[in-house]
N, C-alpha and C positions, 0 to 999 in steps of 0.2 A: 371293331374287333374286340373280343375279350379272350385273352389267353389264360388257360388254366390246364395245367397237367398236359401240355403240349396239344391242347384242343383249341381251335378257334371257332368262335360263334359270331356270325354276322348278321346284321339287320338289313333288310331289303327295302329300297324305295321304289314307288311306283309312279307313274306319270298319268296327269289328267290334262286334258286341253280346255282352257278357259278362254273363250273367244278365239284369238289367234296365238295366245301365249300358252306355251307348254309349262305346266307347274309340276313340282314334284310333291308327292302326297306320301308322307312317310308312313311306314308300318312300324318304325323304331328308329332310334338315333343311329347315325351312321358312325359316329366317333365312338372311342373307347368309352364305356359306361363308367367304370371305376377301375382302380389300381389296388391290388391287395399287397400290401407292404409288411415286412417283418423288419424291425428295428430294434437296436439295443435301447433299453429304456432308460431314463434319466438316472434313476437310482442305481443301475449297474454301472453306468458310465462314470458317476460321482464317486461310487466305491472303487473302481478301478483307478482312478486318478488320486485317491486317498485325499480328496478335497475336504476342506473345513466349511462348516456353515450349512446353509440350506440350498437346495437345488430347485429349479423349476420344471415341473412336470407339464407335460402336454398331452391332451386327450386326442382321440381320433376327430372329435368336434373341432378342436383347435387346427388341426391339420387340413381338415376340409375347409375351414375358413381361409387358410393360406392359400389353397387351391382356387378358391373364388376370388380372392384378392388378386392372385397372380392373373386369372382370366380377365378381370375387370381393368386391370392395368395393361393389359395386352391388346385391348380394342381401342379404336380411335374414340376420342372424347365425345364426338357427337353420337356415336353408338352407344357409349356408356349412359349419356344423358337421355336418349330415346328409351334405354331399357329401364332406367330409374324412373321415368315418367309414365311409360305404358306397360312394361314388363311385369310379369309374375315373379316376384321376388323370392331368392332363396331363404328358406327358414331352416337353420340347423338345429336339430334336436340332440338331447343328451345321448352318448352312446349306449348301446345295448351291450351289457357284459356277458361274454361267453365265459363259460366255467372250464371248458376243455378245449384243446386244439381242435377236436372233432366238431365241436358246436360252433367255433369260430369259422372252420372251413365251410359248414353247412350254412352259416349265416351270410349276409352279404351287406351291400350298401343299399338300404332301402330308400326309394324315391317316390314321392306321391305329391300330386298336385291337389291341394285343398283349398278351402277358403282362406286360409292363413298364408299361402304361397306354395312355393315348390319345397316341400318338406323333405329334408335329407337327414338319414340317420345310420351311423356306421355301427357295425358290430365289432367289438374290440375285445382283445385279451391281453393282459398284463401278467408276466410271471415274475416271481421274487428272484433276486440275484442268488439267494442261498438255496434255491430249489435244488433237490438231490440229483435230478437228471440235467447235468450241466448244458447238454446241447440245447435245452430249452430255457435255461435260466437267465433271468434278467432281460427278457424279451418284450416287445410291445407289438402287438398284431393289429392292423387296421385295414379297413376298406375305405379308400379315399376317392372321392369324386375326381374324376379325370379333369384336368384343366380344360382339355379339348372339349369335353362334354359341356363344361360350363360356359365355354365360348358359344358353342352351338346354342345353348339356352338362350344367351344374352342376344346373340344375333337373329335368331329365328324362333325356336321353339317357345321360349318365354314370352314372346310377343303375341302368340296365336290368339289368345282369348281378347286381347284388347286392341290389336293393331292387325287388322285382317290382312294376311299376307300369304304369298306362295313363292317358293324358289323358282328362279328362272333357269333353263337350259339354253336359251337362245341368245346369242350375242347381239342380234339385231335389236332386242328389246332394250338394250342399253341406251338407244337413242329415244325412247319412249319417255315422255315428260313425267309419267307416273312412277318411273323406276327410281330407286334409290340405290347409289353404289355403296356396297358395304366392304369394300376392300377385297375384291374377289368374289364375293357372293352379292347377288342383286335380289332385291325383293320388289315387289309390286302389289299395290292395292288391287284386289279383286274388284272387277266392275260388276255392279248389281243389276 
């Protein structure tokens, strides 16, 4: 699901039978692709606290790294190790800077599988705390990778290129020696 302005967009999965196994062939991810966030930026918070010294700023790229770290820490160790060995790894690119709120809304979180890995780039917008329109002053706008989408990538989608898999619907396949239990999701190597 992706919600924006009270509109929900979903992606659909289809099924394919491989031998006696029913596999899910995706037409797109089933988890939330990204989360669009509006935060007070570090400079605005620092000014409001009348703090002394310097403050730490975070980019949307930094927040995306936190989402990936959360996903990696949420999966079993064996799953993380399999992903690190066989998976197409996350590659975070520097943020694309939007110049206005309109260009930020029109932007998105771009995701592309390349020879470098699963490249992710956020469109970001930072506004100065001294901006004349106070409603928008001192804000940081980011499109962040959903940790749920990152977990999908770690469990299944990121393994497709190097670890030939399909999702299973049938619980009887759990007894098949070729199956691997992924904590609620099961995968199986396709027979050639």
